Backbone as CSV, one residue per row, in Angstrom:
resi,resn,N_x,N_y,N_z,CA_x,CA_y,CA_z,C_x,C_y,C_z
1,UNK,-142.286,41.309,75.571,-140.909,41.213,75.823,-140.276,40.337,77.373
2,UNK,-139.340,40.133,76.828,-138.777,39.484,78.457,-138.021,39.754,78.508
3,UNK,-137.727,39.931,79.799,-135.705,40.953,80.688,-135.395,39.431,80.734
4,UNK,-134.092,40.624,80.749,-132.637,39.936,80.529,-132.854,39.572,82.209
5,UNK,-131.667,38.681,82.340,-131.246,37.808,83.927,-129.670,38.035,83.910
6,UNK,-129.408,38.745,84.367,-128.065,38.494,84.974,-127.288,38.395,86.260
7,UNK,-126.508,36.729,85.710,-126.533,36.354,87.194,-124.585,36.266,87.208
8,UNK,-123.995,35.959,88.540,-122.657,36.242,88.427,-122.496,34.780,89.331
9,UNK,-122.056,33.872,89.982,-122.120,33.004,91.028,-120.599,33.212,91.306
10,UNK,-120.082,33.193,92.853,-118.381,32.279,92.770,-118.842,32.243,93.897
11,UNK,-118.374,30.552,93.963,-118.366,29.931,95.325,-116.555,28.655,95.365
12,UNK,-116.782,28.429,96.600,-115.598,27.322,96.507,-114.385,27.887,98.072
13,UNK,-113.490,27.112,98.146,-113.097,27.270,99.330,-111.988,28.700,99.068
14,UNK,-112.131,29.099,100.599,-111.038,29.900,100.411,-110.258,30.111,101.849
15,UNK,-109.622,30.946,102.273,-109.406,31.092,103.722,-110.114,32.385,104.299
16,UNK,-110.529,31.999,105.474,-110.833,33.076,106.272,-111.057,34.737,106.187
17,UNK,-109.593,34.610,106.243,-108.994,35.731,105.821,-110.159,36.458,104.483
18,UNK,-109.731,35.788,103.455,-110.183,36.391,101.944,-111.615,36.962,102.302
19,UNK,-112.698,35.977,103.113,-113.995,36.176,103.239,-114.210,37.181,103.773
20,UNK,-113.253,37.589,104.831,-113.557,38.409,105.668,-113.479,40.220,104.574
21,UNK,-112.245,39.527,104.381,-111.634,41.412,103.124,-113.087,41.088,101.944
22,UNK,-113.189,40.107,101.723,-114.500,40.399,100.853,-115.967,40.968,101.185
23,UNK,-115.910,40.311,102.475,-117.332,41.068,103.548,-116.951,42.815,103.867
24,UNK,-115.746,42.876,103.831,-115.573,44.276,104.089,-115.765,44.922,103.187
25,UNK,-115.333,44.880,101.467,-115.501,45.382,100.627,-116.807,45.488,99.983
26,UNK,-117.899,44.166,100.655,-118.986,44.480,100.320,-119.659,45.539,101.453
27,UNK,-119.358,45.677,102.298,-119.772,47.120,102.953,-119.663,48.337,102.707
28,UNK,-118.296,48.499,102.486,-117.600,50.058,101.246,-118.454,50.139,100.454
29,UNK,-119.129,48.888,99.252,-119.210,48.946,98.341,-120.983,49.685,98.811
30,UNK,-121.435,49.009,99.771,-122.642,49.334,99.864,-123.113,50.439,100.409
31,UNK,-121.804,50.891,101.104,-121.689,52.095,101.810,-121.914,53.197,100.842
32,UNK,-120.988,53.298,99.900,-121.168,54.070,98.446,-122.427,53.659,97.483
33,UNK,-123.110,52.728,97.772,-124.546,53.037,96.775,-124.328,52.095,96.031
34,UNK,-122.776,51.197,95.880,-122.983,50.428,94.257,-121.887,48.741,95.086
35,UNK,-122.686,48.178,94.917,-122.437,46.794,94.468,-121.332,45.967,93.581
36,UNK,-120.005,45.987,93.739,-119.780,45.349,92.183,-119.045,43.435,92.625
37,UNK,-119.570,42.845,91.634,-118.891,41.420,92.083,-118.146,41.062,90.961
38,UNK,-116.916,40.419,91.395,-116.297,40.033,90.299,-115.734,39.187,90.072
39,UNK,-115.418,37.980,88.887,-114.695,36.483,88.849,-114.209,36.691,87.052
40,UNK,-112.532,36.637,87.417,-112.374,36.656,85.980,-112.539,37.863,85.005
41,UNK,-112.938,37.957,84.470,-113.277,38.751,83.283,-114.776,39.314,83.207
42,UNK,-115.610,38.233,84.062,-116.694,38.529,83.976,-116.853,39.972,85.609
43,UNK,-117.967,40.573,85.179,-118.772,41.758,86.591,-120.201,41.871,86.645
44,UNK,-120.608,42.257,87.318,-121.978,42.930,87.351,-122.147,43.313,88.971
45,UNK,-122.642,44.947,88.766,-122.637,45.589,89.810,-123.896,46.151,89.840
46,UNK,-124.344,46.198,90.956,-125.446,46.881,91.567,-126.068,48.033,91.949
47,UNK,-126.967,48.300,92.499,-127.265,49.495,92.951,-128.535,49.781,94.191
48,UNK,-127.502,48.804,95.565,-129.051,48.285,96.407,-129.721,49.859,96.858
49,UNK,-131.413,49.445,96.897,-132.128,50.670,97.365,-131.881,50.657,99.081
50,UNK,-132.210,52.030,99.719,-132.105,52.222,100.985,-133.242,51.257,102.037
51,UNK,-133.700,50.577,101.399,-134.499,49.880,102.011,-134.212,48.636,101.271
52,UNK,-133.925,47.407,102.176,-133.531,45.783,101.661,-134.611,45.372,102.452
53,UNK,-134.537,43.591,101.795,-134.836,42.747,102.516,-133.888,41.444,102.803
54,UNK,-133.797,41.008,103.929,-132.739,40.194,104.879,-132.809,39.699,105.077
55,UNK,-131.870,37.833,105.247,-132.853,36.925,105.349,-131.228,36.528,105.749
56,UNK,-130.730,35.955,107.330,-130.023,35.350,107.562,-130.240,34.038,108.373
57,UNK,-129.469,32.900,108.202,-129.855,31.616,108.401,-128.593,30.723,109.510
58,UNK,-128.588,30.156,109.801,-127.526,29.719,110.169,-127.630,28.137,111.248
59,UNK,-126.815,26.918,110.399,-127.632,26.077,111.318,-125.851,25.323,111.907
60,UNK,-126.228,24.174,112.402,-124.826,23.434,112.965,-125.901,21.967,112.641
61,UNK,-124.639,20.463,112.299,-124.398,19.119,112.255,-123.729,19.457,113.095
62,UNK,-123.253,17.787,113.403,-122.476,17.233,114.287,-120.950,17.673,113.601
63,UNK,-120.383,17.829,111.763,-119.574,17.669,111.587,-119.216,19.103,110.846
64,UNK,-120.389,19.508,110.545,-119.993,20.705,109.747,-121.255,22.067,110.232
65,UNK,-121.270,23.407,109.821,-121.500,24.784,110.427,-121.985,25.411,108.992
66,UNK,-123.221,26.470,109.057,-123.130,26.666,107.995,-123.763,28.163,108.443
67,UNK,-123.411,30.006,108.420,-124.265,30.543,108.164,-124.387,31.387,106.429
68,UNK,-125.743,31.623,106.129,-126.224,32.197,104.673,-126.893,33.647,105.058
69,UNK,-126.128,34.176,104.283,-126.733,36.196,104.168,-127.571,36.539,102.787
70,UNK,-128.623,36.972,102.897,-128.845,37.242,100.970,-129.743,38.772,101.600
71,UNK,-129.566,39.146,101.020,-129.983,40.595,100.772,-130.522,41.153,99.562
72,UNK,-131.586,41.538,99.322,-132.833,41.920,97.984,-132.906,42.487,98.119
73,UNK,-133.507,43.377,97.288,-133.822,45.289,96.889,-134.671,45.103,95.837
74,UNK,-135.543,45.814,95.727,-136.663,46.377,94.183,-135.487,47.144,93.548
75,UNK,-135.520,47.124,92.059,-134.902,48.250,91.303,-135.804,49.463,91.701
76,UNK,-134.803,50.824,92.026,-134.984,51.884,91.809,-136.097,52.526,92.200
77,UNK,-136.594,51.523,93.449,-137.924,52.041,93.885,-138.003,52.588,95.159
78,UNK,-138.780,53.734,95.165,-138.864,54.941,96.315,-140.081,54.322,97.383
79,UNK,-139.772,54.513,98.610,-140.427,54.618,99.331,-140.891,55.617,100.380
80,UNK,-142.255,55.996,100.203,-142.922,57.198,100.887,-141.209,57.744,102.862
81,UNK,-141.175,58.596,102.241,-139.849,59.447,103.485,-139.063,59.123,103.315
82,UNK,-138.515,57.861,102.280,-137.375,57.815,101.988,-136.751,57.734,100.606
83,UNK,-135.859,58.585,100.309,-134.905,58.914,98.568,-134.051,57.915,98.225
84,UNK,-134.659,57.076,97.232,-133.700,56.240,96.933,-132.482,56.513,96.613
85,UNK,-131.715,55.554,97.053,-129.859,55.813,96.797,-129.335,56.232,95.436
86,UNK,-129.974,55.655,94.770,-129.982,56.442,93.110,-129.926,57.399,92.367
87,UNK,-130.885,58.033,92.953,-131.324,59.707,93.283,-130.608,60.390,93.447
88,UNK,-129.309,60.308,94.427,-129.262,61.499,95.444,-127.957,61.445,94.410
């Protein structure tokens, strides 16, 4: 049986204030246990686990700087001593 993979990607040029607003929404969503990404009429809602994998990268070149953040987790995973937020 093949698993279905849902993807939604948002990219492009934005004002820094818009990026900050999106990051603040992400923080608020994560505090509520759900993360929703929407673009046009498409949306994808995720339910972060209590423990997540985090990868942050920063780089500088002569005329370009870059920062990336990746957060991932296993779905519905329970870790000993921790309850999954989806079960709360």
